[in-house]
N, C-alpha and C positions, 0 to 999 in steps of 0.2 A: 320421798319415803312415806309420808303420811298418806298420800293418794294411793300408793301401792298397797299399804296395809289396809286401807279402807276397802279397796277393790277385792283383796284376798278375803277379808272378813265377810264382805257381801256375798261372795260366791260360796264361802263355807256355810253361812247362815241359810242361804237359799237351798243348798244341797241337804243340809241338816233337816230343814223343815220338810222338804220334798221326800226324803228317804227315811231318816230315823224317826221322825215324829209320826210318819205314816204307819209305822209298826204298831203303835198303840192307839191310833185314832178310834178304832172300834170300841176299845175298852172305855175311852173317854166318852164316846157317844152313849154307850149303855149307862154309864154313871150319870151323865147329864139327863138322860131320859128318866131314870129312876128318881133322881133329885126333883125334876120337874113334876113328876106324878106325886111325890111326897108333899110338894108345896101347893098342889092344886086345892087342897082343903084348908089352906092357910098356914100349913107347916107347923113347926114346933112352937112358934109364938102363939098361934091360935090355940093349939092344944094346951099350952100352959095356962092361957087365960081362961079356957073352958074349965080346966081343973080348979083354978083359983076362984072363979066367979060363977061357975055353972054354965052349962051348955044350952040352956033353954032360952027362948026368945021372950 
């Protein structure tokens, strides 16, 4: 019974990832691209440190 349940869940998970998750993959990619661009300059930590200690070298 355990092997049958494992096999059923494996098939379900594979189909879920292949079909259901595919529906919002574009949205996730856009979010990750935007997040990566926002972190390119150091992100929120760098911005906070610049505000606290100044941005000059």
